N, C-alpha and C positions, 0 to 999 in steps of 0.2 A: 441654362441661362439664368442670370441673377433675377430673382423676383423683386417687385417693388411693393412696399407696404406703407400705407398712410395711417397714422394713428391720430384720430380725431380729438379735438380739445375736450369733448364731452367725456372722454375716458382719461383725462389728465386733470385731476382736481386736487389730489393729495399725494403724499409720499407713497402710500400703498398702491396708488394707481400707477405710479412710475415703476414700481417693482413688478406689477402685473404686466405692464407693457414690455419691460425688459425680458421677463420670463417667456412671454409670447414670442418675442423676436428670437430668443435663443432656442426656441423649439424648431426653427426652420433648419432643414438639412443643409441647404445652401444659404449662408448669411445674406440677408436681403439688403436692398436700399430701403431705408426707413425715412419717410417724409413725416415731419413732426409739426403738429399744429400748436398754437398757443394754448396755455391753460385756459379752461373754460371761463369766459367773461372778461379776460384780460385785454383783448383787443379793444373792446368798447372803453375800458378804463384808460387805455393809452391814448386813444383818440380824444377822449375828454380831457386828459392831461395836456395834450398839445394845445387845446383851446384855452384852458384855464390857467395853465402853468401853476397849478395849486400844489404846494409842498405837502399838504395833507394827503392829496391824492397820490402823490409820489410815494409817500410813506406807506400807504395802504398797499400799493403794488410791491414795494420792497418787502414788507412783512409777509405778504402772501407767498412770495417766492422763497423767502428764507424759511417759512414754515414748512415748505416742501423739501428744500435742500438740506436743512440741518439734520433732520432725522435720518436722512440717507447718507450723511457724512460727506456731502459734496458741496458744501457752502462756498468753497473756493472757486467753484465753476461759475457761480453767478455774481460774486462780489464785484469783479471788474465791470461787468455789464450794468449792474445796478448803479455803479459810480458813473459810468458813461451816461446813463439815463438822467441822473441828477444833473450832470453838466449840461445836458441837452436843454434843460429848463431855461437856460440863458440864451438859447439860439433865437435870432430874429425870425419872425414868421416869414415863410416863403412857400412857393408852390410845392416844394418837396418835403416840408417839415412834417406834414401829417403822415406820410409814408415812413419817414425816418423814425418817428415815435412808434408807429404801429409795428415796425420791424422788431422791436424789442420783445414782443410776445413770443414769436417763434424762436428768436435767438436765445432767449432764456430757457424755454422748455427743451429745445434741442440740446443745449449745453448740459442741462440736468440729466436727460436721458443718456447722452453720450457718456457722462461721468459714471452713471449707474452701471452701464454696460461694461465699462473699463474696470470698475471695482469688482464686477462679477467675473472678470478674467477673459472677457470677450476681446477679440481683435477687432477694433473699430476705428473709424476715422470720422471727423466732423467737417461738414461742408456748409458754410454760411453763405446763403444767396448765390449759388453757383450759376444761376440762370441770368444771362445777359439779356436785358430788355430795352425797349425804347423808353422815352421819357414821358409817357402818358401817365403821370402819377395818379394812383387810385385805380387805374385800369390798364396797366402796362401790358404790352404784347411781347412774349418771349421771342428772342432772336436766335439764341444758341445756348447750348449747355457747355459751360466751361468745365475743365477737369473730368471730361466724359470717361476717359479710359480709367482714371483712378476710381471714379464712382462705380464703374462696372467691374472693377477688379474682383475676381472670385476669392472666397475665403475671408472676406473682410466685411463687417457690417458698415455700410455707409450711412451715417446719420445726416440728413439734409433738412434744412429749414424749409417748411412749406410757405406758400403765400407770397414770399418776398423774392425780389431779384435785385439787380443793380443796373443802372444805365451806363452809358459810355463814359460818364464823368465819375463813376464810382458811387453815386448816390443811391440809397435804397429806394426801391419801387415796390408797389404791391399790384397784384393782378386782379384785385377785386375780392369782395367778401365770399367766403367759401372757396378761396383760391388754393387751399392746400390739396384738394382733390385734383384740381387742374394741374398743379405742380407735379403731382404723382403721375398722372397719365402722360404729361409732357416728357418727364424724365424716362418713363417706361418706353415711350416711342423712340427717344433719342438713343437709349442703350440697347434697344432691340429686345426688351423683356417680352415674355409670352403672356404674363399675367400681372395685373395690378390689383392689389387687395385694398379696398377702402374700409378700414375698420372703424366702426362707430358704435354708439350705444343701442342702435336699432338692429333687429335681427336680419334685416334686409330691406329691399325696396317693397313698400307696402302698397296694397291696392288703393288705399286712401289714408287719410290722417286717422290713426287709431284713437286719438284724443276726441275725435268728433264722431267716429263711427266704430262701434265696439266690435263689429265682426269683420274688420279689415284683416286681410291675409297677406302673408309674405309671398311675393312672386318668385318662383324658383328660377325662371328664365325671362330674359328681356332682350330684344334685338337692339343692336347699337343704334339703329335709326329711331326706334321708339324711345330709347334713353336720351338721345339728343333732343327730341321734342319734349320729353318729360322735363328735362333741365330747363328748357326755354319757358315752360309754363309754370315753373317753380316747384316741381315735385322734389320733396326731400331736401330742399335748400341746396341742390346741386348748383355749382357754378355753371353758368350758361355754356361755357366752353369746355367743361370737363371731358366730354366724350369726343370732341373733335380730333384729338391725337389718336384716339382709338380707331376712328374711321380711317385715318391716314396710315396707321401702323397695323401690323398683323398681331394683335393681342386681344385678350379678353380682360374684363374687369369683373371682380366680385365685390359685392357690398354685403357686409356681415358684421357681427360682433365677434368677440373672442370665441364663442362657443357654438354659434349657429352655422348652418350650412349656407344660409344667405341667398343672395340673388346673383346668378351668373349672367353677365351682359356680354354678348358676343355676336358675331356675324351669323346669326340664326334668326329664324322667323317662327317662334313657337306660338301656339294658341295660349289663351283664348283670344277672341277678336277684340275685346275691350279689357284693358289691364289696369289703368290708373285713372283715378278721378281726383282732381284738385279743385280748390276753391278759386274762382276767377271773378272778382268783383262780387256781384249779387248772383252770379251763376256758377257754372262748373266748366272745367276743361277736362276733356276725356281723351286719353291716349290709348291707342291700340291699332292693330293692323286694319281693322274695319271701321276706324273712326270716320273716314270720309263718307261712309254710308249714312251717317247721322245728319248729313246736310239735307236728306230727304225729309227729316223731321224738323227742319228749321234751324239746324246747327250752322254755325259760322266756321268755315275751315280756317285753321291756324297754320297747318302744314299738312304734309301727306298723311301723317298718322296722328293728327290731333285736331280737335274741334271744340268750339265753345257752345254750350247749351244754356238756355235761360231757365234752368232748374237748379235747385240747391244740390250740393255734393251728396248729401245723404240719400236723396231721391235718385240721383244718377247712379250711385253705387248700388242701390237696392235693385234697380231694374236692368242695369247694363252689366255689372260685374258680379254681383252676388250669385246669380244663377250658375256661374262657372266655378265658384270658390271650391266646391267639393272636388273639383278636378285639378285644382292648382296647388292644393296643400301638398307638402312633401309626404 
């Protein structure tokens, strides 16, 4: 069965990054479906461009993509899209224009990666916004995957834009920030994939934010239900709906970088009892199989496997997760 791989924007900053992404994709025995995010930081620039219609901002976006495409010899892949973006500056503002502008991030990066794969001799196809959605711009709900059979065709790399879809009138929609993860799991469910790989710059799902707690560790395993609640409390910037298709389908998700073993998320219930601590206002959100037990200590339940505590994340990690870290390292 064809695997699904999502390449995060944090891994797409330069021409050499696109070469690394292509090499990784070509290492798969079965050519995967590749869901592509926008180049790091570009979505924010596009949303600002929609507000300001600043030609200087447009030129910055143009030069950023040409600086990637030209060294790769694929400038022709982005020139028409950059021209279309320039023409969009004259569009009157409407409820759909923010999503229209935001769509260029994924459309440009997917076009570059597709062209790089073709230049490398890979058999590949490009699919721009193949997910039909409703018209809730900024937070659209997928309704169906178009070109499903073509995307699932074996032997061909299917390069797909993340984050964006189209409504019934053909207008671009977005499924919310962090939506490329959700795009990947949704496509995985629709084509019957057994595994979806979310490739990022992090080695996996961490027990807490390593920028705040130096002894944060990578979780080797996480249950789907824990992952759903971790997404809801903001762990690792997951889209809140990332794991819903995983619950509905028969597949696993791995979160990793190019080289790590990462975190496997599946229909399993692995120890330890407390796995993830995130910052929640002035307190902490704790996710784990035994999180509900923390209500005895004054915690506020957020779900079956998550609770809010009125102590800082560093302290929650120290007392609830750290005692188990030696058991959860690979």
